[in-house]
N, C-alpha and C positions, 0 to 999 in steps of 0.2 A: 379431554390431555389422555397423552402416550405416555406409557412409565419405560422407564430405560429400558427396561429387561423384552419388551413388547418388540423396541426398536432394535436391540442386537439380534433379533429372530428373525427380522426381516431378510428376504431375501435380496443375496448379493449376487448383481452380475457385472460388478468390474472383478477384472484382474488383481491379483496381489501381490504388488512389482516391491512395494516401497521396504526400505530397510531404513533403522532410527538412522543410518548415513544417510540415505539418499533425500528422508524428510528434512536434514538438517540442510543439507546444500540446497535443497527447493524454499528453507525458507530463509538459508541467505540468498539465494538467489531472488526471492522475490524483497527482500529488506534493500539487500545494498542496492543504490539507483539512481532513480534521480536524486534522490533526499542527500548521498552525497554528493553525485557530480553536476545536482542542478538549485536545490533549494538551497544548499548551507549559501554557495553565491547572494541570491537574492536577500536570503534573511541577514547574512550580514553587514548587507552593503545599505539596507533599507532600515533593521531595526532594533542588532545589536552589535555589530563592531566584531572586535575578538571575543568580545564575551558570549558567541554566538557558543561556542565547549560548555559552560552553564549551562546554557537554553539548551545543547544535547543532555547534558546531563538532569535537569530538570523531568523532559520525556521521555529517558529512559528509565527514572524513577517510575515514576507511571505507566510504562509499559511491563515494569518487575509485579508489578500488584496485581497487573491484567493476566500478563505471562503467567501466574500459578494459577489465575480461574481458570483461563483457559485448560492446563497440564489439568486439572483434577475433573474439567468438564470432559476431553478429550479422553480419558483413561476411564470417565463412568461411561460415558455418552460414545460410543467408539464406530460410528456410522455417518454416511456423505450429510453435509448442509452443514456443518461448524456450527455457527452460530445461531443462527435459523432453526437449528433441531435442539439445542440447549434450549433457546425460548421454548418451543412448544414444551417440552415437558415440563421447566419448571414453572412455568405460567402460562400457557396455554393458546388456544390456535391465533387469537388476535394481536397480543403483545410479538408473536412471533411473525405474523405477518407483518406486523411492523416495522421487525428485525431484520425477515428479508429481504423488503423494499430497501433499509438503508443498506441492506449490502450488496443490493442491486446496485446501487451509485455508488458504494464505496470502490467496488472492482472493475464498475467498466469506466466511471471516469480514473481513477489511478491507474488503469491503463494507459488510457489517452494522455492523462500527464505526463507521463514517463515515454510518450510517443511523442510527444510534442517536444519534450530534451532531448532525444534521440535526434529528432530532425536539426535542430543548432546542432550539437556534433558533428552531423553529416555536411552538413553546409559549409561548415565551418574544414573538415577536412578534403571536401571540396575545393573551397577556395584553395590553399593551400598546392594544387595541382593547376591549379590555375583555370578551373571551373567554378562559373559562376551561374546559380541558378536563378530565374528571374524572381525576384521581394515579392512576387504576388502571386506567387507557387506556392510558398513556404515559410508563409506566415496566417499568423490570426482574423481574420477576417471581422471578428467581432472582439471588441474589448470594452475594459474596464478601467475607469479611473473618480481616486473616491473623488474626487472636488467635481469632476465635470459626468460623472454616472458613466451609463453605455452610451457604444456609438461604435463608427465602423473607422477600419484600420486603412481600408483602400484598397487589400488584396484581395484574395478569388478565394482558396483552400490551401493546407500542410499536408502538403502533395506528400512529402516523402513518410511524413507521420501514418497519414492512413495507409500506404501501403504498408510500411510495418506492421499498423496492425493486421493488415487482410494477409500478410503472408504466415505470419505468428500463427493465426487462427488456421489455416491452414497444416500447420504443423499439428495442433493440439485439435483437432479433429483424426488424426492419423489415429494416436491410441498414447495411452501415458504411459508405455514403457518406451519410444521414440522418445516425446517431450523432455522425460526425467533424464535420458542419456546425453542429452544435446543441452540441460538445463547442467548437466555437471561438466562440460565441457567449458561453457560459459561461465561459470562461479569460477569455475580454477583460473581461467584465463581474469576477469576481474579481481579477485583476490592477490592474484600474481601484481598484478598495475597498479593496486593500490600501495601493497608494497616497495616497489621500485619508486613510487612516487613521495614516498615518506621518504627512504634511504636518498635518493637525491635530493631531497628538498629539501633536507636539515641543511643541505649544506649551504644553503642560497638567502636561508634566513637572516632577518635583520630584528633584533629585537626593537627598532624602534616604532615598528610596525604596530605592536601588542600595544602600544602609548599612545593613550588611555587606553584601558585593556576595556572597562566600560565606557564607553565614550558618553558626554553630558548629555541630558535631554533636552532638544529642543525646544520645548517648553508646549509637545502635542506628543501626549498618551500615546504611549507603544513607539517613538520613535526615539530610541537608545535611552538609556538609564537601564534602573531598574524594570519597569515599563516595557520599556525595549524587548531586557531578555524573557521577559513573562509572555509579551506578542510574538516575539523570533518562537519560545519552545513549543507555544500554539502552532508554530510551520511547523517549527518542521518533523515535526511529530509525525508529517507524513514520511518521514526519510524511515520509520520505523514499522509504517506498516507492510505487513508480509508475512508474520511469523503466524498469525493467525488462521493465515492462507492454508497453512497444515492440517488443520483442524478438519477441513474440507474434505481430507483425502486421505479419510478412515478405512472408508470401505477398499481403496488400493493400498493399505498398508497391511504388511506380513503377520504382525502382531501391534495392534495400535494402542492394548492396553499398556504396554511398554514404551512402544516406539512413540509415540505423539508427545506425550510431555517431552522426551530428551531432544524431540527434533522444538519445538517450539523454543526450551527454553537457550538450550545448545546454541539456535541458529540466533535470537535473541542476544546471548553473550556475545558471540564472537561481530556480530554487526557494531554492540555498544562501543566497543575497543574501536575497532576499527574508525568510526565516527569520529571520536574523540581528539583524535593523535590524527587524522585527514583534516582535519578542523585547523588545528592549532598551525600544521606545516602551512594550508593553506594560505591561512591572515598570518603569517609569519613572513610569506615570501614575498608579498602584494600588501598593499591599502587595504582593508577595506571598504572604500568608498568607491574601489575598479573592479568588484566580482559582481556588482549586479549585472548580470548578464547571462544568457541560457548557458555558456560553455564556460566557469570561472575559472576550471581547472587548463583551460586555454591561455586564458593570460595567465597564468600561474606558470606554467610552460614556457611561454614566451619571455616571461621577464626574466627568466635562469638566462636568454643568453641565444644568439643562434646557433650555437654549436651543440643547442637542444633540439634540433630541427627535426632529426629522424625518431629521437625522442619523443616527442612530441606527438608525432603522427601516430607514431607504434600506440601511445597511450591514449589517444581520440581512438583507432581502433577496436583498440579495450574496452573504454567507454562504452562503444558502439554494442558493443558484442554482450557488456556487463547490463547492460538496458534494455534489450533485446531478452534477456531470460526474465527479467521482472516482467514486463508484458508479458510474455508465458505463462509467467505463473497465476500473476493476475486473472489472464482471461480463463487460464484452467480451473480456477475456485469460480469465477461467476458463472459457468457452465454447471456445475456440482451443485450449487444452489437451484440455480434452473428447476435443476432434477429434485431436488430436494422436496421443494415447494409443488414442484408436478406431483409429487406422488400423492401430495394431498391432498390435490385437487384441487387447491388456489389460483393455479391457471394452468392451462390448455395442458391435453397428454403428450402433446408431440413434444414436451420440453423433459418429458423425462422417457423418452422412445433408445432404448439402445441401440443402435446398429447391430447386427450380426456378425460382421467383418473384423470392421473399427473396436468396438465393444467400446464403443464411446456416445455422447447424447450428440448428433449432427442438429438436428433442429435445432437444437440451445445452442452451437457453436453457434451457428448464421447468426443466427440472435444478436449474440454476445459482440462477434464478430461487426457487425452492422452495424448496435448502436455505438462498440466503442469506434469504430472508424469516422462517425458524425461529429462527435465531440471533440478527435482530437483534429480535429479540418478544420473545428468551426473557430475554438476557445483556444486564449491564451494560458499562459502555464499557471500563472498568479489565480487567476481566477480558479483556476481546475485543482492546484494544488490546497486552497482553504478550504475547496468546501469539499474535498475527501478527509482532508482532516474532520470538521467538523460532522462530519457523518459518522468516522473512526471513531473520535471522542464517543458520539451516542450508542455506537453498537457496545463499549467495551465497561460503560456507564454496567448496563443492561446485563452485560457478560455477568459481571462483578455483583450485580443483586441476583440474578440468579443460583449462583452457587450460596448465597446466602442462606435462600430461602431454601435450595435443596437441604440443605445441613438441618433446616427447622423442618422440612413437610416429609423427609424422607431419609432420617440417621439409615436406615437401615440397607442401604443402597453399596452394593462393594464397588470399592472406589480404586483404582490404581497407584493415587496418587492421591493427598494430599492438601490442600493449601492451610497454610500455618496458620495460627490466632486466629480463626475464624471469632468471630464478625470481622476482628477489625482488618483483619488485611482489607477482604473486599471492599470493608468501607471505604479505608482510605485509597480503594482505587478508585472507587467514586466521586467520592469528593473532589481526589484530584483532578477526569476525567471533567469534571462539572466544570470545577474551577480553568483550566484550559479553555473550553468550550467558548467563557465570557471576556475572554483577551482577541479572539479572534472579530470582526470587522461586520457590524450591522448588516450590509448587502451579504456577508457569508449566513447570515442568520435566517436571512430572506429566502435566499436562493435554497435551504436545507429547509425549509418549513413550507415550501411551497412543494417539494419535491416531497413528504410526506403528505400535502391535502392530495397529491393526484393519486400517491397510494393508495388512500382512505375511497377516492371515489372508485377507483379497478377493485376494491375489496369487496364495497358494497355492493356492486353490479355482477360485479362477476367468482369471485373468490366468496361470499358467503352465502352462495345458491349452490357451487361447485362440488364446498367444501364435504371431505369423505367423512369427518369426523361428525360432521351434523348430519346424514347420512344414516350414518352410525356403521358404517362399511370398517 
């Protein structure tokens, strides 16, 4: 098992460009995206109604516990790899592999999910100008329904989603500095758009749309009522994914012990406020029953009347920019996960090779882009979103456990930030994450366990034979 001091002493091949403001912006860029622009409408229409606000609060509370744990571990172990590296230090190689394999699915599928949401808004804005894309080239060919199971939709590929992944992939391959500057612009546009939507939307709120605030349960668990709020919290948990991405950029931070905790907690706080207020306005402007579409904000803007047409175009364009920044950050985080796992010998060395000109892991970028394009082109947003949520909840559970273990096994390690009330805070985070996992559909559990099983096959056929730890390197 590696110690924190050994990891800190490893050679850093990345350039340190990122301060706490940039890290906070990257966190916001990753968090605020498909969750607020896409998933909110789906969760309100299918599960919670206007009480989606309560679902956001529950998910935010879980993220607070986990965010504190990430802040401590990022200040203690400020190297690339994030949750994967934290697990390696606290629990050893095999748990770290399970963590890294889960992170791979989280980042890849999260980027794909957001790309599918981006595609929905892109198709909508083209329609505003009289341009209609062929449905067969802008939808998911593979679909899932709880009653009928898996099936084919008749479409070929979601081409806009795949093109977005490819374009963003080129950007992260060029270098972190260029990607960070692009992200700053996108975050500014995104926050400005959300602010304008809230300010204008408040004038069109109809309180009757909030009644009943908690719709009566249909008789099926998870369809409205209190159980619907809990199921929706498991789905909108996807909306908070991103603050953990900050931890993967430790070796590109100028002062990681100080700046990583600030970036993680700051981005989480700002995003939570934005989510709650936007959800209130969205469900106040139109009935929640109309929001189960890929572009729910478009529905709300259309309800404000034809005089909002040009503002609607501006908002849609800004949403496209905002979703683009999320895809960028998720793909960027995944390349760093591949880098860290490869440095330990669990996947081929090519994944950790840094190009001498771009200072980026180009091979890892190419594989990341290819896999994410594959998922974005084939699967619908609800399947991708729920799978990302369960992966993330599992990852957060292990991170909370890691803080507890390291406090017991290595209390002497210097920590730039300490979680208060240990072990109760990490324990609360673990219980909350597991509880939210239990409210996700059975099909999502099957997909997650299938992914873990594939990871076990790879570990015992390749990783365990090439592990640097087992070779004594």
